[in-house]
N, C-alpha and C positions, 0 to 999 in steps of 0.2 A: 562259560570258559577264563577260569581262576590262574592262573599260575602258581606255580610251587610257594614262591612265595612273596606275599602279601603285607601291605602298609596300613596301620589306623595310621587316621584321623580324626580329624572334628573339623568341619563345616561349621560359621555360626550366618545365620541374614538375619539380617537388619535391618529398621530405614523401611519398612512394608515391605520389602521382598520375600519379607518369612508367607505372606501371602499363597506365594506363589511356591513353596511348598507345603501346603497340608497345611502352616500357622503351625510351622517348628523349628523356633529357632536354632537348635543344638542340632545336628546332626551325626553320630559317631561311624563313621563309615571304615571298611576297611574297602585299601584301593587296591589291582596287583600290585605289583614294584613295577611290569614292564610290560610296550604299551603291545598291542597283535603284531608292530614288526622286530617287538626285540631293544626296542627306546627304552631309557626310565620317565616313567606316566612325570608329568607336568600339569602344570594351571593350568591352561589349557585344551589337557585331554581332561581335568576332569570339568570343566564347566562344562562338554558334548558331554559327559557324564553325566554332571546335576540334571541335567534337559531336557536325555531322554531316559534317565533311570530315575532322576526325588524326582524331576516338575509336574508337581498336580494341578496345576491352571496350563490351556491351552492357549495363554499368553507371553510367548517364550520374548519377545519381542520387548518386551518389557527388564529384559535379564540379558536376552541378546541381539546384538543389532551387529546383522553384516558381518558374523562367525567372531568376534568381538565379545565381549562384555560390555554391554553398555556405555555409553558416554555418561556421566554422572554417579557413577557405581564406582564407590572407595572399594578395593580388595588387600588385603591386610594381611601380611605373611606372618605368623610368632609376632605381631604388633605392629608391621610391623611395613613404610608403604612396599608394597609390590613392583614399583617401578623403580625401586630400588638394589631389589632380588633377581630382576630379568624379565618380570611381567610375567605375559605365561609359557617362557620356555622356562622356569622354573621348577625341577625338579622337587618333585615330592618327595619328600623326608619323612619315616615314621614319628608321628606323637607333633605331627604337624598340625596349627591352627591354621585353620585360612578361616580372613569370617568379608564377604560380602557387606558393603554398606549401602544403602539408598542413600540420594541426597538429596533426592527429585521428591520436588512435590507437586504438584496439582492444584487447580487454582483454577 
């Protein structure tokens, strides 16, 4: 279900999150520019995509809780806190770097 136009992005995981994604910290991805409704793909869409297509671990709840990125996981879009960019509604742009950093520590 690929559209004619794809967007190259880089997704990175640190702070232990990489273990959910086959112990790979950096992923170069090509994602469709539009979602199934024809809207621009967003970070919210990307989170679902990562869970469905990239996550190799069954413990999805360590990354997503109630359909949202779990509290305690920082999300940076091109080195800026995603709260400054509109969080899950941010529309992905070519060559964006999306970094997920877990601040959660077991004890």
